[in-house]
N, C-alpha and C positions, 0 to 999 in steps of 0.2 A: 415444504421446501425439501429437496433432496440433500441429505447429509453426506453423499458418497465423496464428494471433493474434499470434505473436511476430515473423512476418515482417512483419506491418502495423505493429507498433509499432517494429521495428528492421528496416527495409528491406533494409539491407546484408547481413543474415543469408541472404537468398535465394540468394546464390551458393555456399552450402554451407559457408561457413567460420563456425566459432564458432556454429553454429546452437543448440546445446545448452548453451552456456556460461551461467553465472550471470547474473542481472540483477537490478537493484536499483530499487526505487520508494523515494525518499528525499526529505526535505524538512521543512519546518516544519509544525506541526499545522494552522495557519491563516495567512492573509496578514495580518500584523500591520501592517506598514507597508512602503514600497518599499525602504528603506535595508536592513533586516534581510533581507527576501526575496531581494534581489539579491546580498547578501553570501553567503548560503547557496547560492544557484544558482551563483555563481562558484566557490566552493569544490568543489562537486560536479562542475562542468564541468571543473575542473583535475584532479580525481581520475580522470574519464573519460579524459582525454587522457594523463595520467601512468600509469595502471594498465590501460587498455584494458578498463574495466568498462562495460557498457551500463547507463545510469542515465536513469531517467524522474524528473523533478521533481514531487514530490507537495507540494501545498498546498491546503488547503480554503478556498474563498471565502466559506463560510458554515458556521458550527457550529450545527446544529439542536438537538443533544442536549447539553444543558448541565445541570449540577447546580443551579445558582442562577439566578434570573431576572437577576441583576446581572452574571452572567458574561460576558466578551467573546465576542461570536458571529461578528464579522468586520466589515469596512469595507463601505461601499456597494458594490453589485455592479459598477458600472462602474469604480470605482477598483481593485477586486480584479482584474478582467479585464485592465485597462491594465497592471497590474503583472506579471501572468502572461504577457502578450503580450511584455513586455520581457525576461522570462525566455527566451522562445523565440527572439526576435530577436537578442538580445545575446550568448546562450550556447549556442545551437542545441540546447537540451534540449526534448524532448517533455514535456507536462504531464499530470498526473493530478489530478483533483479529485472530491470527493464531489458527488452530486446528491441532490435530495430530491423528495418529493412535489409540491411547489410550485414547483419550478425550472423556469423557461422554458428548455427544452433547446435551442430555436432561438436563443435569446440568447447562450448560452455555446458553442455547437457549434463556432464557428470558432477558438476559443482552446484548449479542452480537447480533448486527444488521447485520453485514456483516461478513461471515465466509471466511477465507483467508487460502487457501491451500498452504503449503510450497513448495518452488521450488524442493527440493529433493524428494518429495512425488508424484510428477506430474504424474508419470506413475503407481501408485498403484491403480489398478482398484477397488477393494473392499473399499479402502478407500474413492475414489471419490464417489462411489455409496452411501456410508453411509452419506457423507456430502450432497450430492444432495438430498437426502430424507428428510433432515430437512426442505427444502423448503424456505430457506433464500437465499439472493443473495450471490454469491461466487466470490471472487476475486482469480482467478488462476494464480499463478506465474508461468512463463515459466522456466523450469529447465535450469540451466547454461549449461547443457550438451546436449540440444536439439536444433536442427535447428528450424527456425520459421516454416517451413512447417509441421514439426512433432507435432506441436501444433493442427494441424487441427484434428488429431486422438483424442487428449485429449478432445478438445471441443465437437467433435461429441460424444464422449463416455459420457460426463456429459449430453448432451442433450438427449441421449438415455435413460438415468435415469429418465428423466421426470422433469428435472430443467433447464429452459431456462434463468433464471436470472443471466447471466454469465458476468464477466469482465475478460479480459486478461492482465496480468501484465508483462511487460518486466523489467528485472532486470540485464541485461548484460549476456555475454556468457564466459565460460572459455577460457583462451588463455594463454598457457604456464603455469608457476607456479605463484601462488598468484596474479593473474591479471585477470580482466574482461574487456571486450571490449562491445560496443555498435554497433549493425550492423543496420544502419538507413536504408538501403535497405530492410533488413529483417523485420524491424519494419513496413514498408509499406505493406509487405505481411501480418503480423499480422492484420493490419488495415482492410484488405479485408475479414477477417472472419465474419463480421457482428456483432461483439461484441465490446463494448467499451473498447479502448486500454488505459491502465494506464501505464505510465512510472515511474519506481522506480529510482528516481535521486540519492539516498544515497547508496542503495545497490549496484548500478552500479560502485561506486567508491571504494567499499570495497576490501580488499586484504586478503582472507581467510588464516588465520594461518600464516600471514606475521610477526607477532611479537612473533613467538614462541609458546607462551602459550595462544595467543588470536589473534583475526583478526585485521589486520591494515586498513588503508583507507586513501584517499586523499579527504577529504571534500572540499577543495578549488575548486575541479572541478565540484561539484555537481550542483551548481546554473546554469552554463553555459550549462551543459548538459540538465537540465530541460527547459532551454529556447530553446536549439536546438530542443527538442522533441516537444514543443508547436508549433514551427515554422514548424515542419513537419506535424503537424495536430492531435497529440494525444488528447484524450478525457479528461484525467485526470493525475495529477501528484501525485506520492507517495513520501514522504519524511519523515525522522526521524529528530527529533530536541529535543534539551536538553538546559536547562538554562547554564550549563558548561559541554561541551561535554568531557572534560578532566576528569571529576569526574564520567561520566556515568558508569554504571555497565555493559553495554553491547553495543558494536558497537560505542563507542564514537568517534574513529577516522574518521568515514565517516558521523557524524551527523552534521547538520547545527545549529549553536548557535541560540537559541530561539530570541535573540534580533535582528536577521537579517531577520527572517522569514517574517515579515510583508511587508517589502519593496519588498523582492523577489516576494512574492505572488502577490503584486500590479503589479509589471513588468510582471509577467506571465499573469495576467488577460488582462492587456492592449495588450501584444503581441498576445494572443489568438484572441482577438477582431479584431485586425489588420489583422491577417491571414484570419479570416473569411470574412472579407469585401473585401480583395484584391486578394485572391488566387482563380484561376479558376480550380485547379487541385484536391483539397480536397473535 
């Protein structure tokens, strides 16, 4: 696996220390308001300092794919970018956010450090070409409707556009109605592509449209799925968190309560270290 993209996200890894340690993409589903966003960022920055875990703050400035037309999709872009910039300046965290076909990439490029392509846009060639041209690291979410081997063409496509700073993100595959499953054999195929593999623990337990006018989820299963993925050998974990998921404006049912994240990340870090030391297969 090439570590170059990780060196660009975490420059301190270039000195050879901790280059293959677990990293985390974590934060709320969407920027709801300044207070909650900064509360989550402060907690994650404290975890980074206390536990020595590399963390990128994740928050969407706009949610394009919502079940209901009345669902919250985000604040005005200038407000969201202002808040995300405060996350960077106050807490020293890099920021990851989704981009969409209509996103003015020049407008967000100074704030967003890692661009994330949504799962439903994974096959949109011109969109991927536009995102690749920005020259920033890209977290490519595997579509729920794609097999693992179909991601080979997606990765090759972006590489052909001149951007090799890629991470592949698994977030479950559609199975029946309102249900996602994780194919751990398929994840091993994704790991063979030469790009860091990120496991999205919270979207994997999402149940799209299950509540009628919004998505449901089974957040209680997310921590153990994350541990299983780390035991398999993934390079990073993606998770969404909120101080009170029941009050979250988006994806609350599959989010991990903020109060539980520190202990979970400690356990994931320890597990990742044990896997590195004992496994001869990864």
